C-alpha positions as CSV (number, residue, x, y, z in Angstrom):
1,X,0.2,0.4,-0.2
2,X,1.3,3.8,0.3
3,X,3.2,4.7,2.9
4,X,1.4,7.1,5.4
5,X,1.5,11.0,5.3
6,X,3.3,12.8,7.7
7,X,0.4,15.0,8.7
8,X,-0.4,11.5,10.4
9,X,1.5,10.9,14.0
10,X,-1.1,9.2,15.7
11,X,-0.2,7.6,18.9
12,X,-1.6,3.9,19.7
13,X,-5.0,3.8,20.7
14,X,-5.8,8.2,20.3
15,X,-9.5,8.0,19.9
16,X,-10.4,11.8,19.5
17,X,-9.3,13.6,16.1
18,X,-6.2,15.7,16.5
19,X,-8.0,18.9,14.4
20,X,-4.2,20.3,14.0
21,X,-3.3,17.5,11.3
22,X,-6.2,17.7,9.8
23,X,-6.4,20.8,9.1
24,X,-3.3,20.3,8.4
25,X,-3.7,17.4,5.9
26,X,-6.7,19.8,4.0
27,X,-4.6,22.8,4.1
28,X,-1.6,20.0,2.0
29,X,-4.1,17.9,0.3
30,X,-6.2,21.2,-0.9
31,X,-3.7,24.4,-1.5
32,X,-4.3,25.5,-5.0
33,X,-0.7,27.7,-3.9
34,X,1.0,24.7,-3.0
35,X,-0.5,23.1,-6.5
36,X,0.7,25.5,-8.5
37,X,4.3,25.9,-7.1
38,X,5.3,23.1,-6.4
39,X,3.9,20.3,-8.8
40,X,2.7,22.7,-11.4
41,X,1.0,20.0,-13.6
42,X,-1.6,19.0,-15.0
43,X,-3.0,15.4,-15.7
44,X,-5.8,15.3,-18.5
45,X,-7.1,12.6,-16.9
46,X,-9.4,13.8,-14.7
47,X,-10.3,16.4,-16.7
48,X,-7.9,18.8,-17.6
49,X,-8.1,19.6,-13.9
50,X,-4.3,20.0,-11.9
51,X,-3.1,17.0,-9.7
52,X,-1.8,17.4,-6.2
53,X,-0.4,14.5,-5.4
54,X,0.1,11.1,-7.9
55,X,-2.1,10.1,-10.8
56,X,-5.3,9.0,-9.2
57,X,-7.6,6.8,-10.6
58,X,-8.9,7.9,-14.5
59,X,-12.6,8.9,-14.4
60,X,-14.8,6.6,-15.8
61,X,-16.6,7.3,-19.4
62,X,-19.8,6.4,-20.3
63,X,-18.8,8.0,-24.4
64,X,-16.7,6.7,-26.3
65,X,-14.0,8.6,-28.7
66,X,-15.6,9.7,-31.7
67,X,-13.9,7.7,-35.3
68,X,-11.8,5.1,-33.5
69,X,-12.7,1.7,-33.4
70,X,-11.7,-2.1,-32.4
71,X,-13.0,-5.3,-32.0
72,X,-15.2,-6.4,-29.2
73,X,-15.5,-9.7,-27.4
74,X,-18.5,-10.5,-29.9
75,X,-16.6,-10.1,-33.0
76,X,-18.6,-6.6,-33.7
77,X,-16.7,-2.8,-34.4
78,X,-17.7,-0.3,-31.6
79,X,-16.4,2.6,-31.4
80,X,-13.7,2.9,-28.7
81,X,-9.7,3.8,-28.1
82,X,-7.3,1.6,-29.6
83,X,-3.5,1.6,-27.6
84,X,-0.4,0.7,-29.6
85,X,2.7,0.1,-27.7
86,X,5.6,1.0,-28.7
87,X,7.7,-1.2,-25.8
88,X,8.0,2.5,-23.5
89,X,6.7,1.0,-20.1
90,X,6.6,4.7,-19.0
91,X,4.9,5.8,-22.2
92,X,2.2,2.9,-22.2
93,X,1.9,4.3,-18.3
94,X,1.1,7.5,-19.8
95,X,-1.7,5.8,-22.5
96,X,-3.1,4.4,-19.4
97,X,-3.3,7.9,-17.1
98,X,-4.7,9.8,-20.4
99,X,-8.6,10.1,-21.0
100,X,-10.7,11.8,-23.4
101,X,-12.5,15.0,-21.0
102,X,-15.9,13.4,-19.0
103,X,-19.4,14.1,-21.1
104,X,-20.6,15.7,-18.0
105,X,-17.4,17.6,-17.3
106,X,-16.5,20.9,-17.8
107,X,-13.8,20.4,-20.7
108,X,-10.6,22.2,-19.7
109,X,-7.1,23.2,-21.3
110,X,-5.2,20.0,-22.6
111,X,-1.3,18.9,-22.0
112,X,1.0,16.6,-21.1
113,X,1.4,14.3,-18.3
114,X,4.0,14.0,-16.6
115,X,4.3,11.0,-13.3
116,X,4.6,13.1,-10.1
117,X,7.1,12.4,-7.6
118,X,8.2,8.3,-8.8
119,X,10.9,8.7,-6.7
120,X,8.4,8.6,-3.7
121,X,6.5,5.6,-5.1
122,X,9.1,3.1,-5.6
123,X,10.2,1.8,-9.1
124,X,8.4,2.3,-12.3
125,X,6.1,-1.0,-12.9
126,X,5.2,-2.0,-16.6
127,X,1.9,-1.4,-17.5
128,X,-1.0,-4.0,-16.8
129,X,-0.4,-5.7,-20.3
130,X,2.7,-6.9,-20.0
131,X,2.2,-7.5,-16.0
132,X,-1.4,-9.9,-16.1
133,X,-0.6,-13.2,-17.3
134,X,-2.2,-16.5,-16.0
135,X,-1.0,-18.8,-13.8
136,X,-2.9,-21.7,-15.0
137,X,-4.4,-22.7,-18.3
138,X,-7.6,-23.4,-17.2
139,X,-8.5,-19.8,-18.1
140,X,-7.3,-19.5,-21.7
141,X,-9.9,-19.8,-24.0
142,X,-9.1,-23.1,-26.1
143,X,-7.3,-22.7,-29.6
144,X,-6.4,-18.7,-29.8
145,X,-3.2,-17.4,-29.1
146,X,-4.3,-14.1,-27.8
147,X,-6.6,-13.4,-24.7
148,X,-9.9,-11.3,-25.4
149,X,-11.2,-10.0,-22.4
150,X,-14.3,-10.8,-20.3
151,X,-14.9,-7.2,-18.4
152,X,-16.5,-4.7,-20.3
153,X,-15.7,-1.3,-20.6
154,X,-17.0,0.8,-18.2
155,X,-19.5,1.9,-20.5
156,X,-21.6,-0.7,-20.0
157,X,-23.3,-2.8,-22.4
158,X,-26.9,-3.3,-21.9
159,X,-28.1,-5.8,-20.1
160,X,-30.2,-7.4,-23.3
161,X,-27.3,-7.2,-25.3
162,X,-25.4,-8.4,-23.1
163,X,-27.6,-11.5,-22.6
164,X,-29.4,-12.2,-25.5
165,X,-27.4,-15.3,-26.0
166,X,-27.7,-17.1,-22.4
167,X,-27.7,-20.9,-23.0
168,X,-31.5,-22.2,-23.1
169,X,-29.7,-25.0,-21.1
170,X,-28.8,-23.3,-18.0
171,X,-32.3,-21.4,-17.4
172,X,-34.4,-25.2,-18.9
173,X,-36.7,-25.1,-15.9
174,X,-39.0,-22.6,-14.1
175,X,-37.0,-21.6,-11.7
176,X,-34.0,-20.8,-13.7
177,X,-36.6,-18.8,-15.8
178,X,-37.3,-16.8,-12.9
179,X,-34.0,-15.8,-11.9
180,X,-33.9,-14.7,-15.2
181,X,-36.3,-12.6,-16.2
182,X,-36.0,-10.9,-12.6
183,X,-32.6,-10.6,-13.1
184,X,-33.3,-8.4,-16.6
185,X,-36.3,-6.7,-14.4
186,X,-34.0,-5.6,-12.3
187,X,-30.2,-4.9,-12.8
188,X,-28.8,-1.5,-12.6
189,X,-29.4,0.1,-16.6
190,X,-26.9,2.9,-18.2
191,X,-29.4,5.3,-17.5
192,X,-29.2,4.8,-14.1
193,X,-24.9,4.6,-14.2
194,X,-25.2,7.9,-16.2
195,X,-27.7,9.4,-12.8
196,X,-25.2,8.8,-10.7
197,X,-22.5,10.0,-12.6
198,X,-24.2,13.5,-13.3
199,X,-24.4,14.3,-9.7
200,X,-20.7,12.7,-9.1
201,X,-19.4,14.4,-11.4
202,X,-21.8,18.2,-10.5
203,X,-20.5,17.1,-6.3
204,X,-16.4,16.6,-7.6
205,X,-16.8,20.3,-9.0
206,X,-18.2,22.1,-6.1
207,X,-16.3,20.3,-3.9
208,X,-13.1,21.4,-6.2
209,X,-14.6,25.0,-5.2
210,X,-12.9,24.9,-1.8
211,X,-10.5,21.9,-2.2
212,X,-9.6,22.3,-6.0
213,X,-7.4,18.8,-5.9
214,X,-10.3,16.7,-4.7
215,X,-11.0,13.5,-6.3
216,X,-14.8,12.3,-5.8
217,X,-15.2,8.6,-8.3
218,X,-17.7,6.1,-8.2
219,X,-17.5,2.5,-6.8
220,X,-19.1,-0.2,-4.8
221,X,-22.2,-2.0,-6.5
222,X,-22.4,0.5,-9.2
223,X,-19.5,-0.2,-11.0
224,X,-19.0,-3.8,-9.7
225,X,-21.5,-5.3,-12.0
226,X,-24.0,-6.3,-9.4
227,X,-26.1,-3.2,-8.5
228,X,-29.8,-2.7,-9.0
229,X,-31.9,0.0,-10.2
230,X,-32.6,0.9,-6.6
231,X,-29.1,0.3,-5.4
232,X,-27.3,2.9,-3.0
233,X,-23.9,4.5,-5.3
234,X,-20.6,4.6,-3.0
235,X,-18.2,7.9,-3.4
236,X,-15.0,7.8,-2.3
237,X,-13.2,10.7,-1.7
238,X,-9.5,10.8,-2.8
239,X,-7.7,13.6,-1.0
240,X,-4.5,12.4,-1.0
241,X,-1.7,9.2,-1.7
242,X,-1.8,7.2,0.8
243,X,-4.7,5.9,3.2
244,X,-6.0,8.2,6.4
245,X,-6.6,7.2,9.7
246,X,-10.5,6.3,9.2
247,X,-10.8,7.0,13.1
248,X,-10.5,10.4,13.6
249,X,-9.2,12.1,10.9
250,X,-11.8,10.9,8.3
251,X,-14.3,11.5,10.3
252,X,-13.1,15.7,11.0
253,X,-12.7,15.7,7.0
254,X,-16.5,14.4,6.6
255,X,-17.8,16.7,8.6
256,X,-16.4,19.4,7.3
257,X,-17.7,17.9,3.9
258,X,-20.6,17.8,5.7
259,X,-20.8,21.5,5.9
260,X,-20.4,22.3,2.7
261,X,-23.3,19.9,1.1
262,X,-25.8,21.7,3.6
263,X,-25.2,24.8,1.5
264,X,-26.0,22.8,-2.0
265,X,-29.8,23.2,-3.0
266,X,-29.7,19.3,-4.7
267,X,-28.6,17.9,-2.1
268,X,-30.6,16.3,0.8
269,X,-30.2,14.7,4.4
270,X,-26.4,14.5,4.8
271,X,-26.1,12.2,7.6
272,X,-22.6,11.3,9.1
273,X,-21.9,7.8,10.1
274,X,-19.5,7.3,12.3
275,X,-18.7,3.0,11.7
276,X,-15.2,1.4,11.5
277,X,-14.6,3.3,8.0
278,X,-16.9,6.5,8.3
279,X,-19.0,8.0,5.6
280,X,-21.4,10.7,5.1
281,X,-25.0,9.7,3.5
282,X,-26.8,12.0,1.9
283,X,-29.8,12.0,-0.9
284,X,-29.1,13.9,-4.6
285,X,-32.7,15.6,-5.2
286,X,-32.6,15.5,-8.6
287,X,-32.4,11.4,-9.1
288,X,-33.5,10.4,-5.3
289,X,-30.5,8.1,-5.8
290,X,-28.9,7.9,-1.8
291,X,-25.1,8.1,-1.9
292,X,-22.5,6.8,0.7
293,X,-19.7,9.7,0.6
294,X,-15.9,7.8,2.3
295,X,-12.5,9.2,2.6
296,X,-9.6,7.5,0.8
297,X,-11.3,4.1,1.5
298,X,-8.3,2.7,-1.1
299,X,-9.4,-1.3,-0.4
300,X,-13.2,-0.6,-1.3
301,X,-11.6,0.7,-4.6
302,X,-9.7,-2.5,-5.6
303,X,-12.2,-4.2,-4.5
304,X,-14.9,-2.8,-6.9
305,X,-13.0,-4.3,-9.9
306,X,-11.6,-7.9,-8.4
307,X,-15.9,-8.2,-8.3
308,X,-16.6,-6.8,-11.7
309,X,-14.0,-9.2,-13.1
310,X,-16.1,-12.1,-11.4
311,X,-18.9,-10.2,-12.3
312,X,-18.3,-10.5,-15.5
313,X,-16.4,-13.8,-16.2
314,X,-19.1,-16.6,-16.3
315,X,-22.3,-15.1,-17.5
316,X,-24.7,-17.3,-14.6
317,X,-22.5,-15.1,-11.6
318,X,-24.7,-11.5,-12.1
319,X,-28.0,-13.2,-11.9
320,X,-27.2,-15.5,-9.3
321,X,-26.1,-12.8,-7.3
322,X,-28.8,-10.0,-7.7
323,X,-31.6,-12.5,-7.0
324,X,-29.7,-13.4,-4.0
325,X,-29.4,-9.8,-2.9
326,X,-33.0,-9.1,-3.3
327,X,-34.1,-12.4,-1.6
328,X,-31.4,-11.2,1.8
329,X,-32.9,-8.3,1.7
330,X,-37.0,-9.4,1.4
331,X,-36.1,-11.4,4.7
332,X,-34.3,-8.6,6.7
333,X,-31.2,-10.6,6.9
334,X,-29.2,-7.6,4.6
335,X,-28.3,-4.9,6.5
336,X,-25.3,-4.3,8.5
337,X,-26.9,-1.3,10.0
338,X,-29.3,-3.8,12.1
339,X,-26.0,-6.8,13.2
340,X,-26.7,-8.4,9.9
341,X,-25.1,-9.4,6.4
342,X,-24.0,-6.0,4.6
343,X,-24.5,-6.7,1.0
344,X,-20.6,-6.7,0.3
345,X,-20.2,-9.6,2.1
346,X,-23.2,-11.9,0.9
347,X,-21.6,-11.1,-2.6
348,X,-18.7,-12.6,-1.3
349,X,-20.5,-15.7,0.3
350,X,-22.1,-16.6,-3.4
351,X,-18.1,-16.3,-5.1
352,X,-16.7,-18.6,-2.6
353,X,-20.0,-21.0,-3.2
354,X,-19.2,-21.3,-6.7
355,X,-15.6,-20.9,-6.4
356,X,-15.7,-24.4,-4.2
357,X,-18.3,-26.5,-6.1
358,X,-16.6,-30.1,-7.2
359,X,-16.5,-28.3,-10.7
360,X,-16.2,-24.8,-9.7
361,X,-18.4,-22.4,-11.9
362,X,-15.3,-19.6,-11.5
363,X,-11.8,-19.4,-10.7
364,X,-10.2,-18.1,-8.2
365,X,-8.3,-14.7,-9.5
366,X,-6.4,-13.5,-6.9
367,X,-4.3,-16.8,-7.5
368,X,-4.6,-17.3,-11.6
369,X,-3.7,-13.9,-12.1
370,X,-2.1,-12.1,-9.3
371,X,-0.7,-9.3,-10.9
372,X,-3.8,-8.3,-11.9
373,X,-5.0,-8.0,-8.6
374,X,-1.8,-7.2,-6.6
375,X,-2.9,-5.2,-3.2
376,X,0.2,-2.9,-3.9
377,X,-0.6,-2.3,-7.4
378,X,-0.6,0.8,-7.9
379,X,-3.6,2.9,-8.0
380,X,-4.3,4.2,-11.2
381,X,-3.7,1.5,-12.8
382,X,-6.4,-1.1,-10.5
383,X,-9.2,-0.3,-13.4
384,X,-7.2,-1.4,-16.2
385,X,-6.1,-4.7,-14.7
386,X,-8.2,-6.7,-15.2
387,X,-9.2,-5.6,-18.7
388,X,-7.7,-8.6,-20.8
389,X,-8.7,-11.7,-18.7
390,X,-10.3,-14.1,-20.6
391,X,-14.1,-15.2,-19.4
392,X,-13.6,-18.8,-18.0
393,X,-14.6,-21.2,-19.3
394,X,-16.8,-23.9,-16.4
395,X,-17.2,-27.3,-16.7
396,X,-20.1,-27.0,-14.5
397,X,-23.4,-26.8,-16.6
398,X,-25.6,-26.0,-13.8
399,X,-28.9,-24.3,-14.2
400,X,-29.2,-21.0,-12.5
401,X,-31.8,-23.3,-10.0
402,X,-29.6,-25.9,-9.6
403,X,-27.4,-22.7,-8.4
404,X,-29.3,-21.0,-6.3
405,X,-30.7,-24.1,-4.3
406,X,-27.4,-25.1,-3.8
407,X,-26.2,-21.9,-2.0
408,X,-29.2,-21.6,0.2
409,X,-27.7,-25.6,0.9
410,X,-24.3,-25.0,1.6
411,X,-24.8,-22.9,4.0
412,X,-27.7,-24.2,5.6
413,X,-25.9,-27.8,5.9
414,X,-22.8,-28.5,4.9
415,X,-20.4,-25.2,5.9
416,X,-19.4,-25.2,9.4
417,X,-19.4,-21.5,10.8
418,X,-17.6,-21.9,13.9
419,X,-14.2,-23.7,12.2
420,X,-14.2,-22.0,9.0
421,X,-13.4,-18.6,7.3
422,X,-15.2,-18.3,4.0
423,X,-12.0,-17.2,1.7
424,X,-12.7,-16.0,-2.5
425,X,-8.6,-15.5,-2.5
426,X,-7.8,-19.0,-1.5
427,X,-10.8,-20.4,-3.4
428,X,-11.9,-21.9,0.2
429,X,-12.9,-22.4,3.8
430,X,-9.8,-21.6,6.1
431,X,-9.8,-22.6,9.7
432,X,-10.6,-20.1,12.1
433,X,-7.7,-18.6,13.8
434,X,-7.0,-18.1,16.9
435,X,-7.1,-14.5,17.3
436,X,-9.4,-11.2,18.6
437,X,-10.7,-10.9,14.7
438,X,-11.9,-14.4,13.9
439,X,-12.3,-15.7,17.8
440,X,-15.7,-16.3,19.0
441,X,-17.1,-14.3,15.9
442,X,-20.2,-16.1,14.5
443,X,-19.6,-14.9,10.9
444,X,-16.3,-14.9,9.4
445,X,-15.5,-13.8,6.0
446,X,-12.4,-12.6,4.7
447,X,-11.9,-9.3,2.4
448,X,-9.5,-9.9,-0.1
449,X,-7.3,-7.2,-0.1
450,X,-6.7,-6.6,3.4
451,X,-7.9,-9.7,4.9
452,X,-10.4,-8.4,7.9
453,X,-13.6,-9.9,8.7
454,X,-16.5,-8.3,6.9
455,X,-19.4,-9.5,8.2
456,X,-18.0,-8.0,11.8
457,X,-21.5,-6.5,12.1
458,X,-22.9,-9.7,12.9
459,X,-22.0,-9.9,16.4
460,X,-24.8,-11.3,18.6
461,X,-26.1,-14.2,18.7
462,X,-29.4,-13.7,17.9
463,X,-29.1,-11.8,14.4
464,X,-27.5,-15.0,13.6
465,X,-29.5,-17.3,14.4
466,X,-32.1,-15.7,12.3
467,X,-29.6,-15.4,9.5
468,X,-29.2,-19.9,9.9
469,X,-32.6,-20.2,9.9
470,X,-33.2,-18.5,6.8
471,X,-31.2,-20.1,4.8
472,X,-32.6,-23.6,6.0
473,X,-36.0,-22.7,5.4
474,X,-35.5,-20.6,2.6
475,X,-33.7,-24.2,0.8
476,X,-36.3,-26.4,2.5
477,X,-38.9,-24.8,1.3
478,X,-37.5,-23.7,-2.9
479,X,-36.2,-27.7,-2.8
480,X,-40.2,-28.8,-2.8
481,X,-41.6,-26.0,-4.8
482,X,-39.0,-25.2,-7.0
483,X,-40.8,-21.9,-7.6
484,X,-38.9,-18.9,-7.1
485,X,-42.1,-17.0,-5.7
486,X,-42.5,-19.0,-2.5
487,X,-39.0,-17.3,-0.8
488,X,-39.2,-13.9,-2.9
489,X,-42.0,-12.6,-4.0
490,X,-41.6,-11.8,-7.1
491,X,-44.2,-9.2,-8.0
492,X,-43.0,-7.0,-4.7
493,X,-39.7,-7.5,-5.7
494,X,-40.1,-6.5,-9.7
495,X,-39.5,-2.0,-10.0
496,X,-42.2,-0.5,-11.1
497,X,-42.6,1.4,-13.7
């Protein structure tokens, strides 16, 4: 990861924010004078806005540049930017950072890019194309000399096009058809993503009026492929190139942001939540979307693109996960703020099940492509990391209905909650360590990058018992009825037109 800024010399156990240090962070991170005199750079990756510390994640684009085409994984030609390599690693890195202006942003002056403080970031790594290679040959498409990436660009194609050729053998029964139809009705559309992006862009412009070098990025389910039409949006406010003390300085910075948001006419109900990763919750009056804003949650940005790769590496993954999230929400076991499972934890649980079947439905990406998902990869390379990973050719041809039944059965009768930790990093159940993070915890799910327990919110036995009981009851009902309506009322679940 990145070195801790000298602006944070907190002592171990310090519980209250040191406002002097946090103020210094804001002054250092957002100082226009420092920006112009010390760095004097402009990076067109960020709509030609100046950048004060290091090359951050390129802004997500929904519209392609004009007059350039390439061949998509389906064989059709679409508009996009095609990158040629001249063999120069540094030039390759520059090209990955430079993008055309975002359609929602105001245009700015273009200029060339020069890497900032490269000596402080360590040696220059090769481009993602050069470093990402599979360890196991099972991930290669047979008979091809060059891999074709399974992950679409951040301008997501419509579901109708992507799933028009869904194999009929995987939806041959009523239950499978119900799962696919519900996914079609509920999955996030491009217009939903555009509404979130429009608010993000406007919020960034308003924050930059006071803090010119701040950057706001979409993350979470809005980009990882598992969002629905009703999903909230996660935003990450990036203020420096390393971690921020979440217990102290992040809270202070978010409190400053809260005061700013109160002045914005299109924002309502900004509320500061002091969790392990504190967030500022608010609602966009224009779109009606609920947002969660965090500060420098770099791990969250990394796992967004790991999950995005799992979402698109096999076509059954997205429908199964969306339906399971809807099922958990309906039965009120999908709310970490109320001591049950977060959506992120649920996604990890499903991926773990799909990885650990006798014939896996999905691979272990962090084992097969370690360079593409390295926890120390420069953060601005993270979105491009998985772009050349090919689809996984699974020998498992279970239908969507069979996979849903198997998931419920696995956690109802097979998995030993008291003995094991769920890990998608290792694609197996790990013995529970005898440490504070895991000991006496009811549910243990490993975060794939920082190794923490994502299910720590489940700290009451009554809530844990309710979760287990719901898995068992739903499995038993679905096993007999084979009708999704018996465990998830479809009429109530479908979005209202």
